[in-house]
C-alpha positions as CSV (number, residue, x, y, z in Angstrom):
1,X,121.6,106.0,130.1
2,X,121.2,102.4,131.2
3,X,124.1,100.1,131.2
4,X,123.6,96.7,129.5
5,X,123.8,93.8,131.9
6,X,125.1,90.6,130.3
7,X,123.0,87.5,130.6
8,X,124.4,84.6,132.3
9,X,123.8,81.8,129.9
10,X,126.5,79.3,131.1
11,X,127.8,79.4,127.5
12,X,131.2,80.5,126.3
13,X,131.4,83.3,123.7
14,X,132.2,80.7,121.0
15,X,129.2,78.6,122.0
16,X,126.9,81.7,121.8
17,X,128.3,82.6,118.4
18,X,127.8,79.0,117.2
19,X,124.2,79.1,118.5
20,X,123.5,82.4,116.6
21,X,125.1,81.1,113.5
22,X,123.0,77.9,113.6
23,X,119.8,79.8,114.2
24,X,120.5,82.2,111.4
25,X,121.4,79.4,108.9
26,X,118.5,77.0,109.7
27,X,116.6,75.6,106.8
28,X,113.5,77.3,105.7
29,X,110.1,75.5,105.8
30,X,110.2,75.2,102.1
31,X,113.7,73.5,102.3
32,X,112.5,71.2,105.0
33,X,109.4,70.3,103.0
34,X,111.5,69.6,99.9
35,X,113.9,67.5,101.9
36,X,110.8,65.4,103.3
37,X,109.7,65.0,99.7
38,X,113.0,63.8,98.6
39,X,113.3,61.3,101.4
40,X,109.7,60.1,100.8
41,X,110.4,59.6,97.1
42,X,113.6,57.6,97.9
43,X,111.7,55.4,100.4
44,X,109.0,54.8,97.8
45,X,111.7,53.8,95.2
46,X,113.4,51.4,97.7
47,X,110.1,49.8,98.6
48,X,109.4,49.2,94.9
49,X,112.8,47.5,94.6
50,X,112.3,45.4,97.6
51,X,108.9,44.3,96.4
52,X,110.4,43.4,93.0
53,X,113.1,41.3,94.7
54,X,110.6,39.6,97.0
55,X,108.2,38.7,94.2
56,X,108.9,35.2,92.9
57,X,110.1,35.3,89.3
58,X,108.5,33.0,86.8
59,X,110.5,31.6,84.0
């Protein structure tokens, strides 16, 4: 039976565990798209507020 040979990654055991943890807990495409939509909506709202502030008010 073959004996496994550890790969030399230059990382500590803790760093490898952190990398695996982050990889397993990444956001899904749907979550990323939802976050982009949320950010885009906020930008649109802020732009509308800025436009309102920049528009001269008539009395």
